[in-house]
C-alpha positions as CSV (number, residue, x, y, z in Angstrom):
1,M,7.4,-33.7,-73.5
2,K,5.9,-35.5,-70.6
3,I,2.2,-36.4,-70.0
4,V,1.1,-36.5,-66.3
5,N,-2.2,-36.8,-64.5
6,A,-3.6,-34.0,-62.4
7,T,-6.8,-32.8,-60.7
8,I,-8.3,-29.4,-61.2
9,K,-8.4,-27.9,-57.7
10,D,-9.6,-24.4,-58.5
11,V,-10.6,-22.2,-61.4
12,L,-10.7,-18.4,-61.7
13,L,-12.5,-16.6,-64.5
14,G,-12.4,-12.8,-64.0
15,F,-10.1,-9.8,-63.9
16,E,-6.5,-10.4,-62.7
17,D,-4.4,-7.9,-60.7
18,H,-3.7,-5.6,-63.7
19,G,-7.4,-5.5,-64.8
20,I,-7.0,-8.0,-67.6
21,F,-9.8,-10.4,-68.2
22,A,-8.3,-13.9,-67.8
23,C,-8.8,-17.5,-66.6
24,S,-6.6,-19.6,-64.5
25,I,-6.9,-23.3,-63.7
26,M,-5.0,-24.7,-60.7
27,L,-3.8,-28.2,-61.2
28,D,-2.8,-30.6,-58.4
29,Y,-0.3,-33.3,-59.1
30,G,-0.7,-35.0,-55.8
31,D,2.5,-35.6,-54.0
32,S,4.5,-33.7,-56.6
33,G,2.8,-30.4,-56.0
34,S,0.6,-28.1,-58.0
35,Q,0.8,-25.7,-61.0
36,D,-1.2,-23.0,-62.6
37,F,-2.4,-23.2,-66.2
38,G,-3.8,-20.2,-68.1
39,N,-3.6,-16.5,-67.3
40,Y,-4.0,-15.7,-70.9
41,S,-5.8,-12.5,-71.8
42,L,-9.3,-13.5,-72.9
43,E,-10.1,-10.2,-74.7
44,G,-11.4,-10.8,-78.2
45,E,-12.3,-13.8,-80.3
46,N,-9.3,-15.9,-79.2
47,G,-10.3,-15.6,-75.6
48,I,-13.8,-16.8,-76.3
49,E,-12.4,-19.7,-78.4
50,F,-10.1,-20.6,-75.5
51,L,-13.0,-20.8,-73.0
52,K,-15.2,-22.7,-75.4
53,R,-12.4,-25.2,-76.1
54,I,-11.9,-25.8,-72.4
55,L,-15.6,-26.5,-71.8
56,T,-15.8,-28.7,-74.9
57,V,-12.7,-30.8,-74.1
58,F,-13.9,-31.4,-70.6
59,E,-17.5,-31.9,-71.5
60,V,-18.9,-29.4,-69.0
61,G,-21.3,-26.4,-69.6
62,D,-20.2,-24.4,-66.6
63,F,-16.6,-23.2,-65.8
64,K,-17.0,-24.0,-62.1
65,K,-17.8,-27.7,-62.9
66,L,-14.2,-28.1,-63.9
67,E,-13.2,-28.2,-60.3
68,G,-12.5,-31.7,-59.2
69,L,-12.0,-33.1,-62.7
70,N,-9.1,-35.4,-63.4
71,V,-7.1,-34.3,-66.5
72,R,-3.9,-35.0,-68.4
73,V,-1.1,-32.4,-68.7
74,K,1.5,-32.2,-71.5
75,R,4.6,-30.4,-70.1
76,G,8.4,-30.4,-70.3
77,D,10.3,-33.0,-68.3
78,N,11.0,-30.7,-65.4
79,Y,8.5,-30.1,-62.6
80,N,8.3,-26.4,-63.2
81,S,8.1,-26.7,-67.0
82,L,5.5,-24.7,-68.9
83,I,2.3,-26.6,-69.5
84,E,1.9,-27.0,-73.2
85,Q,-1.6,-28.5,-73.2
86,I,-4.3,-29.9,-70.9
87,G,-6.5,-32.8,-72.0
88,H,-9.4,-35.0,-71.2
89,I,-8.4,-37.8,-68.8
90,T,-9.4,-40.7,-71.1
91,K,-10.1,-39.2,-74.6
92,D,-7.6,-37.8,-77.0
93,N,-9.0,-34.3,-76.7
94,W,-6.6,-31.4,-75.8
95,V,-6.6,-27.7,-75.2
96,D,-3.6,-26.2,-77.0
97,P,-3.2,-22.5,-76.1
98,K,-0.4,-22.0,-78.7
99,E,-2.8,-23.1,-81.5
100,I,-5.6,-20.8,-80.2
101,F,-3.5,-17.7,-79.5
102,K,-1.1,-18.1,-82.5
103,N,-2.4,-14.8,-84.0
């Protein structure tokens, strides 16, 4: 697992192409490209918990205020590896989708 810095360039909270309510966070790694995090179905309690966890970890009250924030990303060693977690840039606070959506 590798930890890298990124900037949140864009966020989407709404219905994706198949009509599923979801959120997506576009991460910019600078010279090494960008990657999308999210696209989990937000239906039910787990979806609400996921959104609340994101807002809590990044200490914002509005999803749009995520844009421009610097964050840390835990992912595999390869550039296209799945993002395991995203976290606060200076605090040890992380969003772990596997933990939230384990049920």
